[in-house]
N, CA, C and O of each residue as an XYZ file, in Angstrom:
712
protein
N      50.560    101.781     77.700
C      51.285    100.065     78.221
C      51.820     99.813     79.355
O      52.959     99.360     79.245
N      51.401     99.941     80.522
C      51.711     99.603     81.631
C      51.812     98.111     82.033
O      52.032     97.844     83.215
N      51.641     96.978     80.987
C      51.925     95.914     81.349
C      53.261     95.148     81.660
O      54.299     95.393     81.045
N      53.182     94.333     82.521
C      54.644     93.403     82.690
C      54.955     93.097     81.575
O      54.178     92.966     80.629
N      56.127     92.949     81.567
C      56.916     91.993     80.371
C      57.644     90.866     81.072
O      58.389     90.078     80.489
N      57.309     90.843     82.668
C      58.411     89.607     83.545
C      57.677     88.603     82.454
O      56.687     88.764     81.740
N      58.738     87.320     82.662
C      58.550     85.461     81.623
C      57.507     85.168     82.933
O      57.665     85.283     84.148
N      56.436     84.762     82.144
C      55.604     84.114     82.829
C      55.794     81.881     82.404
O      55.879     81.106     81.452
N      55.752     81.894     84.104
C      56.293     79.878     83.956
C      54.975     79.770     83.467
O      53.915     80.367     83.657
N      55.460     78.597     82.615
C      54.456     77.145     81.688
C      54.026     76.703     82.264
O      54.683     76.946     83.276
N      53.186     76.023     82.580
C      53.039     75.001     83.587
C      53.483     73.208     83.047
O      53.148     72.527     82.079
N      53.917     73.091     83.624
C      54.534     71.598     83.178
C      56.174     71.448     83.620
O      56.773     70.550     84.210
N      56.701     73.014     82.941
C      58.282     73.109     82.958
C      58.519     73.802     84.444
O      57.867     74.651     85.051
N      59.822     73.023     84.797
C      60.626     73.325     85.821
C      61.322     74.451     85.608
O      61.527     74.788     84.441
N      61.849     75.296     86.760
C      62.832     75.926     86.546
C      64.181     75.423     86.530
O      64.222     74.236     86.852
N      65.276     75.928     86.266
C      66.702     74.861     86.011
C      67.173     75.456     87.460
O      66.706     76.537     87.818
N      68.075     74.771     88.274
C      68.372     74.774     89.489
C      70.118     75.699     88.562
O      70.826     74.913     87.932
N      70.361     76.500     88.581
C      71.458     77.743     89.151
C      72.695     76.829     89.038
O      73.364     76.960     88.013
N      73.148     75.785     90.093
C      73.850     74.770     90.376
C      73.866     74.124     89.162
O      74.679     74.267     88.249
N      72.993     73.468     89.214
C      73.369     72.381     88.061
C      73.505     72.697     86.534
O      73.859     71.797     85.774
N      73.258     73.839     86.110
C      73.229     74.429     84.977
C      74.834     74.581     84.592
O      75.554     74.093     83.722
N      75.045     75.613     85.810
C      76.828     75.970     86.109
C      77.426     74.114     86.090
O      78.522     73.841     85.603
N      76.713     73.267     86.555
C      77.921     72.296     86.217
C      78.167     71.346     85.456
O      79.148     70.611     85.571
N      76.938     71.224     84.232
C      76.352     70.850     83.413
C      77.313     71.848     82.083
O      77.793     71.281     81.102
N      77.439     73.323     82.312
C      78.225     74.057     81.225
C      79.139     73.703     81.478
O      79.669     73.335     80.430
N      80.016     73.483     82.593
C      81.553     73.615     82.951
C      82.233     72.214     81.705
O      81.737     71.298     81.049
N      83.346     72.682     81.894
C      84.111     71.879     80.376
C      84.551     70.711     80.942
O      84.043     70.313     81.991
N      85.633     69.965     80.260
C      85.981     68.379     80.179
C      87.298     68.985     81.344
O      87.874     70.028     81.033
N      87.585     68.460     82.291
C      89.109     68.321     82.977
C      90.068     67.637     81.835
O      89.503     66.990     80.953
N      90.981     67.712     81.825
C      92.313     66.700     81.060
C      93.360     66.793     81.489
O      94.093     67.757     81.709
N      93.483     65.396     81.665
C      94.734     65.296     82.693
C      95.737     64.845     82.047
O      95.359     63.845     81.436
N      96.882     65.067     81.848
C      97.373     64.790     80.594
C      98.785     64.505     81.544
O      99.098     65.205     82.507
N      99.626     63.220     81.008
C     100.437     63.749     81.577
C     100.281     63.143     83.782
O      99.772     62.186     84.366
N     101.101     64.468     84.243
C     101.097     64.797     85.697
C     100.479     66.520     85.429
O     100.851     67.359     86.249
N      99.823     66.838     84.614
C      99.033     67.936     84.304
C      97.829     68.050     84.326
O      97.316     66.986     83.982
N      96.975     68.943     84.600
C      95.902     69.372     84.819
C      95.211     70.686     84.084
O      95.390     71.868     84.377
N      94.376     70.139     83.051
C      94.067     71.569     81.941
C      92.146     71.190     82.523
O      91.442     70.231     82.209
N      91.919     72.020     83.154
C      90.745     72.164     83.381
C      89.753     73.158     82.340
O      90.051     74.114     81.623
N      88.361     72.420     82.629
C      86.779     73.315     81.644
C      87.900     73.618     80.463
O      88.622     74.615     80.428
N      87.883     72.483     79.459
C      88.686     72.727     78.120
C      86.785     72.163     77.494
O      85.687     71.892     77.981
N      87.699     72.299     75.696
C      86.390     71.821     75.252
C      86.615     70.168     74.370
O      85.879     69.577     73.581
N      88.036     69.808     74.972
C      88.471     68.570     74.708
C      89.017     68.780     73.443
O      88.883     67.907     72.585
N      89.650     69.877     73.190
C      90.752     69.835     71.823
C      91.843     70.532     72.629
O      91.817     71.439     73.461
N      92.962     69.675     72.006
C      94.188     69.812     72.453
C      95.335     70.468     70.758
O      95.533     70.143     69.587
N      95.802     71.633     71.870
C      96.320     72.434     70.126
C      98.040     71.749     70.776
O      98.310     71.473     71.945
N      98.665     71.669     69.933
C      99.967     70.639     70.076
C     100.805     71.574     69.053
O     100.708     71.234     67.874
N     101.551     72.618     69.310
C     102.887     73.591     68.582
C     101.468     74.430     67.532
O     101.485     74.276     66.311
N     100.206     75.374     68.290
C      99.760     75.913     67.291
C      98.495     75.355     66.478
O      97.582     75.955     65.911
N      98.801     73.847     66.644
C      97.992     73.088     65.405
C      97.062     72.038     66.700
O      97.563     71.242     67.494
N      95.674     72.384     66.536
C      94.133     71.007     67.042
C      94.524     69.977     66.675
O      94.161     69.754     65.520
N      95.275     68.992     67.227
C      95.776     67.993     66.801
C      94.848     66.736     67.687
O      94.653     65.575     67.325
N      94.594     67.105     68.369
C      93.371     65.705     69.349
C      92.774     66.222     69.574
O      92.928     67.436     69.442
N      91.558     65.644     70.122
C      89.929     65.888     70.239
C      89.425     64.826     71.207
O      89.551     63.643     70.892
N      88.897     65.148     72.292
C      88.795     63.857     72.985
C      87.106     64.158     73.733
O      86.991     65.180     74.409
N      86.171     63.456     73.606
C      85.041     63.610     73.845
C      84.662     62.186     74.721
O      85.149     61.131     74.316
N      83.936     62.183     75.717
C      83.340     61.276     76.477
C      81.936     61.438     76.430
O      81.434     62.488     76.830
N      81.316     60.604     76.028
C      79.139     60.269     75.736
C      79.583     58.786     76.964
O      79.969     57.656     76.668
N      79.304     59.451     78.467
C      78.813     58.209     79.279
C      77.510     57.665     78.601
O      77.311     56.453     78.679
N      76.789     58.295     78.077
C      75.436     57.370     78.349
C      75.665     56.415     77.045
O      74.744     55.649     76.761
N      76.750     56.418     76.300
C      76.715     55.451     75.471
C      78.039     54.496     76.002
O      78.379     53.454     75.441
N      78.723     55.095     77.231
C      79.629     53.972     77.628
C      80.753     54.149     76.826
O      81.471     53.154     76.723
N      81.118     55.224     76.191
C      82.038     55.367     74.951
C      83.189     56.186     75.444
O      83.236     56.401     76.655
N      84.100     56.658     74.688
C      85.354     57.622     74.707
C      85.783     57.991     73.341
O      86.697     57.330     72.847
N      85.475     58.550     72.946
C      85.911     59.368     71.374
C      86.852     59.833     71.676
O      87.171     60.473     72.679
N      87.635     59.385     70.365
C      89.132     59.789     70.246
C      89.323     60.178     68.889
O      88.936     59.328     68.087
N      90.004     61.639     68.198
C      90.183     62.027     67.010
C      91.531     63.098     67.271
O      91.657     64.086     67.995
N      92.742     62.189     66.029
C      93.849     62.715     66.845
C      94.650     62.424     64.824
O      94.685     61.359     64.207
N      95.019     63.451     64.475
C      96.401     63.433     63.520
C      97.596     62.635     63.601
O      98.362     62.612     64.564
N      97.722     61.900     62.394
C      99.429     61.453     63.211
C      99.903     61.671     62.226
O      99.463     61.296     61.140
N     101.388     62.643     62.505
C     102.727     62.689     61.899
C     103.444     62.114     61.908
O     103.510     61.552     63.001
N     104.585     61.673     60.909
C     105.815     61.045     61.043
C     106.803     62.249     61.584
O     106.228     63.271     61.956
N     107.981     62.219     61.645
C     109.267     62.539     62.615
C     109.772     63.610     61.191
O     110.856     64.188     61.276
N     109.007     63.771     60.092
C     109.182     64.871     59.507
C     108.275     65.648     59.135
O     108.362     66.469     58.222
N     107.159     65.392     59.959
C     105.856     66.313     59.760
C     104.828     66.216     58.725
O     103.936     67.020     58.453
N     105.228     64.631     57.982
C     103.857     64.752     57.020
C     102.797     63.673     57.662
O     103.210     62.593     58.084
N     101.785     63.931     57.698
C     101.015     63.713     58.068
C     100.592     61.889     57.200
O     100.587     61.755     55.977
N     100.318     60.844     58.088
C     100.728     59.452     58.133
C      99.419     58.419     58.452
O      99.100     57.341     57.952
N      98.815     59.246     59.509
C      97.595     58.753     59.681
C      95.729     59.759     60.556
O      95.918     60.817     61.157
N      95.000     59.483     60.501
C      94.080     59.602     61.091
C      92.921     58.615     61.900
O      92.233     57.716     61.415
N      92.962     59.058     63.135
C      91.931     58.722     63.940
C      90.899     58.885     64.353
O      90.699     58.964     65.565
N      89.226     59.054     62.765
C      88.243     59.824     64.129
C      87.502     58.980     64.365
O      87.040     57.965     63.844
N      87.403     59.876     65.782
C      86.086     59.202     66.817
C      86.253     57.129     66.692
O      85.404     56.351     66.258
N      87.628     56.809     67.247
C      87.697     55.529     67.096
C      88.053     54.836     65.915
O      88.399     53.661     66.036
N      88.025     55.443     64.605
C      87.678     54.866     63.281
C      89.114     55.360     62.507
O      89.217     56.496     62.043
N      90.264     54.297     62.428
C      91.125     55.023     61.502
C      90.623     55.657     59.933
O      90.501     55.051     58.868
N      90.493     56.467     60.110
C      90.342     57.160     58.743
C      91.118     57.067     57.411
O      90.898     56.692     56.259
N      92.102     57.574     58.107
C      93.594     57.287     56.778
C      95.059     56.525     57.874
O      95.683     56.850     58.883
N      95.041     55.712     57.177
C      96.061     54.578     57.687
C      96.696     53.640     56.390
O      96.677     52.413     56.292
N      97.217     54.568     55.506
C      96.992     53.743     54.074
C      98.438     52.513     54.152
O      98.713     51.729     53.243
N      99.273     52.653     55.619
C     100.545     51.495     55.265
C      99.939     50.521     56.582
O     100.484     49.579     57.158
N      98.382     51.249     56.835
C      97.845     49.430     57.973
C      99.145     49.494     59.258
O      99.649     48.591     59.926
N      99.375     50.909     59.229
C     100.846     51.244     60.433
C      99.918     50.915     61.949
O     100.170     50.094     62.832
N      99.203     51.533     61.880
C      98.286     51.799     63.340
C      97.563     50.333     63.667
O      97.504     49.315     62.978
N      97.151     50.563     64.700
C      96.099     50.155     64.861
C      95.160     50.621     66.057
O      95.746     51.471     66.727
N      93.526     50.253     66.674
C      92.889     51.010     67.684
C      92.441     49.782     68.332
O      91.883     48.806     67.832
N      92.883     50.074     69.867
C      91.558     49.449     70.658
C      90.684     50.122     71.459
O      90.959     51.102     72.152
N      89.391     49.461     71.331
C      88.245     50.483     71.823
C      87.580     49.625     72.931
O      87.059     48.526     72.740
N      87.672     50.307     74.164
C      87.041     49.469     75.373
C      85.167     50.300     75.933
O      85.099     51.163     76.809
N      84.497     50.009     75.528
C      83.104     50.115     76.041
C      82.728     50.138     77.766
O      82.645     48.992     78.208
N      82.528     51.049     78.635
C      82.157     50.702     79.575
C      80.763     49.735     79.530
O      79.774     49.780     78.799
N      81.088     48.963     80.494
C      79.540     47.821     81.416
C      78.421     48.900     82.012
O      78.766     49.666     82.912
N      77.236     48.928     81.545
C      76.898     49.592     82.433
C      76.411     49.019     84.226
O      76.031     49.705     85.175
N      76.703     46.999     84.085
C      76.404     46.353     84.971
C      77.327     46.560     86.204
O      77.232     46.161     87.365
N      78.415     47.454     85.447
C      79.664     47.339     86.963
C      80.384     48.364     86.803
O      81.468     48.441     86.224
N      79.490     49.566     87.572
C      80.105     51.097     87.783
C      81.499     51.186     88.139
O      81.780     52.173     88.819
N      82.563     50.301     87.814
C      83.445     50.893     88.281
C      84.676     50.772     86.783
O      85.887     50.977     86.699
N      83.499     50.293     85.663
C      84.181     49.814     84.283
C      83.449     51.168     83.902
O      82.360     51.743     83.923
N      85.376     51.343     83.374
C      84.909     53.416     82.315
C      86.169     52.776     80.861
O      87.133     52.018     80.751
N      85.337     53.682     80.015
C      85.891     53.429     79.103
C      87.329     53.867     78.266
O      87.726     55.022     78.420
N      88.096     52.946     77.391
C      88.697     53.293     77.426
C      89.530     53.137     75.651
O      89.013     52.243     74.981
N      90.573     53.832     75.016
C      91.065     53.570     73.530
C      92.850     53.547     73.498
O      93.520     54.445     74.008
N      93.091     53.053     73.211
C      94.627     52.588     72.836
C      94.806     52.509     71.409
O      94.229     51.616     70.789
N      95.837     53.679     70.580
C      96.566     53.614     69.868
C      97.588     52.908     69.347
O      98.679     53.454     69.511
N      97.604     52.111     68.903
C      99.116     50.930     68.780
C      99.491     51.182     68.034
O      98.589     51.392     67.223
N     101.303     51.527     67.226
C     101.954     51.408     66.139
C     101.913     50.078     66.155
O     101.974     49.441     67.207
N     101.789     49.461     64.828
C     101.740     47.679     64.371
C     103.409     47.815     64.345
O     104.199     47.307     65.141
N     103.632     48.456     63.462
C     105.456     48.330     62.806
C     106.207     47.825     64.097
O     106.848     46.776     64.160
N     106.044     48.662     65.037
C     106.861     48.624     66.437
C     106.117     48.094     67.567
O     106.754     47.484     68.427
N     105.042     48.219     67.673
C     104.974     47.234     68.938
C     104.360     48.473     69.865
O     103.466     48.184     70.661
N     104.820     49.828     69.775
C     104.755     50.970     70.786
C     103.173     51.404     71.143
O     102.378     51.230     70.219
N     102.772     51.818     72.090
C     101.055     52.522     72.335
C     101.338     53.515     72.057
O     102.060     54.091     72.871
N     100.917     54.346     70.673
C     101.022     55.733     70.365
C     100.225     56.405     71.077
O     100.682     57.444     71.553
N      98.723     56.028     71.396
C      98.784     57.276     72.822
C      97.516     56.148     73.503
O      97.133     55.169     72.863
N      97.133     56.400     74.492
C      95.822     55.521     75.737
C      95.623     56.777     76.091
O      96.315     57.766     76.330
N      94.010     56.366     76.055
C      93.609     57.524     76.229
C      92.181     56.683     77.812
O      91.541     55.678     77.502
N      92.062     57.065     78.679
C      90.677     56.664     79.429
C      89.842     57.493     80.023
O      90.420     58.479     80.479
N      88.492     57.465     80.222
C      87.814     58.047     81.136
C      88.141     57.940     82.777
O      88.102     56.921     83.468
N      88.404     59.015     83.099
C      88.495     58.599     85.098
C      87.841     58.975     85.462
O      88.058     59.016     86.673
N      86.521     59.596     85.111
C      85.732     59.814     86.001
C      84.907     60.630     85.549
O      85.275     61.100     84.473
N      83.205     61.284     86.189
C      82.533     62.253     85.309
C      83.066     63.140     84.850
O      83.545     63.866     85.721
N      83.320     63.637     83.368
C      83.894     65.258     82.490
C      85.695     65.285     82.890
O      86.523     66.189     82.780
N      85.817     63.791     83.409
C      87.383     63.802     84.103
C      88.396     63.310     81.864
O      87.378     63.041     81.227
N      88.787     63.261     81.536
C      89.734     62.718     80.931
C      91.131     62.065     81.080
O      91.466     62.493     82.184
N      92.046     61.368     80.685
C      93.557     60.975     81.176
C      93.653     60.647     79.621
O      92.853     60.077     78.879
N      94.574     61.054     79.446
C      95.810     60.706     78.528
C      96.853     60.198     79.686
O      97.215     60.796     80.699
N      97.282     58.669     79.121
C      97.819     58.393     80.280
C      99.025     57.771     79.652
O      99.913     57.608     80.489
N      99.389     57.318     78.290
C     100.303     57.584     77.517
C     100.544     57.881     76.156
O      99.552     57.791     75.433
N     101.629     58.220     75.611
C     101.458     59.133     73.921
C     102.694     58.810     73.270
O     103.311     58.487     74.285
N     103.297     58.696     72.591
C     104.276     58.697     72.173
C     104.029     59.196     70.550
O     104.463     58.400     69.718
N     103.490     60.216     70.114
C     103.389     60.490     68.549
C     104.441     61.791     67.962
O     105.158     62.570     68.590
N     104.251     61.681     66.887
C     104.675     63.450     66.311
C     103.124     64.433     66.553
O     101.944     64.172     66.788
N     104.251     66.108     66.257
C     103.278     67.201     65.720
C     103.320     67.042     64.737
O     103.881     66.121     64.143
N     102.597     68.107     64.235
C     102.505     68.478     62.696
C     103.902     68.950     61.902
O     104.140     69.012     60.696
N     104.875     69.313     63.275
C     106.279     69.950     62.947
C     107.240     68.921     62.879
O     108.415     69.049     62.538
N     106.588     67.764     63.271
C     107.533     66.531     63.339
C     109.077     66.555     64.778
O     110.253     66.198     64.700
N     108.471     66.997     65.625
C     108.572     66.956     67.028
C     107.975     66.138     67.955
O     106.804     66.261     68.315
N     109.117     64.903     68.543
C     108.503     64.611     69.652
C     107.221     64.586     70.603
O     107.444     65.450     71.452
N     105.842     63.929     70.884
C     105.407     64.664     71.891
C     105.100     63.639     72.376
O     104.116     62.991     72.019
N     106.454     63.077     73.920
C     105.796     62.096     75.157
C     105.064     62.568     76.136
O     105.215     63.647     76.708
N     103.993     61.481     76.402
C     103.237     61.718     77.338
C     103.730     60.171     78.221
O     103.790     59.107     77.604
N     104.073     60.273     79.801
C     104.007     59.694     80.521
C     102.543     59.789     81.631
O     101.458     60.339     81.445
N     103.177     58.842     83.057
C     102.184     59.362     83.910
C     102.350     60.462     84.689
O     101.616     61.004     85.516
N     103.530     60.718     84.250
C     104.533     61.761     85.333
C     104.639     63.239     84.857
O     104.453     64.282     85.483
N     105.058     62.976     83.320
C     105.384     64.374     82.817
C     104.917     64.085     80.893
O     104.933     63.112     80.139
N     104.547     65.529     80.774
C     104.088     65.657     79.220
C     105.340     66.164     78.934
O     105.930     66.982     79.640
N     105.752     65.681     77.898
C     107.469     66.567     76.765
C     107.224     66.498     75.260
O     107.115     65.525     74.513
N     107.160     68.049     74.989
C     107.267     68.033     73.814
C     108.732     68.463     72.475
O     108.781     69.476     71.778
N     109.231     67.889     72.489
C     110.898     67.908     71.846
C     111.421     67.677     72.601
O     111.125     66.731     73.331
N     112.819     68.710     72.848
C     113.631     68.649     74.147
C     113.734     70.119     75.085
O     114.543     70.484     75.938
N     112.371     70.835     74.420
C     112.873     72.092     74.937
C     111.217     72.256     76.175
O     111.432     72.500     77.362
N     110.605     72.186     75.968
C     109.252     72.211     76.762
C     108.739     70.272     77.218
O     108.430     69.253     76.600
N     108.948     70.768     78.839
C     108.382     69.467     79.721
C     107.552     70.196     80.852
O     107.892     71.140     81.566
N     106.051     69.301     80.799
C     105.021     69.898     81.953
C     105.071     69.209     83.029
O     104.647     68.101     82.700
N     105.323     69.194     84.073
C     105.339     68.370     85.425
C     104.566     68.985     86.064
O     104.813     70.144     86.398
N     102.914     68.078     86.546
C     102.060     68.538     87.263
C     101.771     70.657     87.243
O     101.800     71.463     88.173
N     101.639     70.761     86.448
C     101.101     72.279     85.862
C      99.977     72.150     85.879
O      99.576     71.170     85.251
N      98.830     73.089     86.624
C      97.452     72.956     86.563
C      96.908     74.677     85.536
O      97.149     75.747     86.095
N      96.195     74.691     84.063
C      95.318     75.385     83.658
C      93.934     75.516     83.667
O      93.116     74.606     83.525
N      93.667     76.975     83.884
C      92.080     77.140     83.743
C      91.868     77.723     81.998
O      92.216     78.777     81.466
N      91.340     76.838     81.603
C      90.901     76.992     80.003
C      90.020     77.348     79.808
O      89.827     77.382     78.593
N      88.527     78.004     80.864
C      87.602     78.902     80.278
C      86.597     78.085     79.220
O      85.652     78.794     78.874
N      86.598     76.860     78.683
C      86.312     76.319     77.993
C      86.660     76.283     76.807
O      85.833     76.059     75.923
N      88.327     76.559     76.472
C      88.735     77.117     75.819
C      89.255     75.324     75.660
O      88.887     74.359     76.330
N      90.615     75.423     74.046
C      91.905     74.705     74.106
C      92.767     74.324     75.072
O      93.323     75.227     75.698
N      93.069     72.920     75.410
C      93.902     72.660     76.122
C      95.565     73.323     75.388
O      95.200     73.631     74.253
N      96.746     73.589     75.453
C      97.782     73.970     74.639
C      98.825     73.625     75.339
O      99.111     74.052     76.458
N      99.836     72.297     74.250
C     101.099     72.003     74.553
C     101.713     72.838     73.695
O     101.311     73.348     72.649
N     103.215     72.949     74.535
C     104.336     73.495     73.499
C     103.582     74.725     72.650
O     104.196     75.339     71.777
């Protein structure tokens, strides 16, 4: 058998551009405070537990946020799953979702989670650009009951860990805080 086993091209199918393929496989860039987590899968692990998951769906003009919410004692008090409050027994939290308007190219989606009892923003996330999601504000607790505080300038976990302007390459994995 001396036949070649080289792949044959099927009529009507085009070969993918290697640059385009590489770009499409590239993960999300998460901007958390002033920190950049490049090439992530959208998952944020806080103190060893995957607590936050971010998804951008530009074809739908949507940003989806999933987060577990804990008290300062580490008890689970809420769960936002893809922008829907799946666990909110005390009606403590409310969520606002902004869908992008296709007719306005500069209009980008965002999600804001608010603590109704205090009026404070628990988490504010927005699409910053294609494959870039910004966690602009956050004030919530980890599963260990440690305060996670995110501002445009820093990300602080308790009194021991603060991230200012760090850049991390994640190779398609999770972003790690604390």
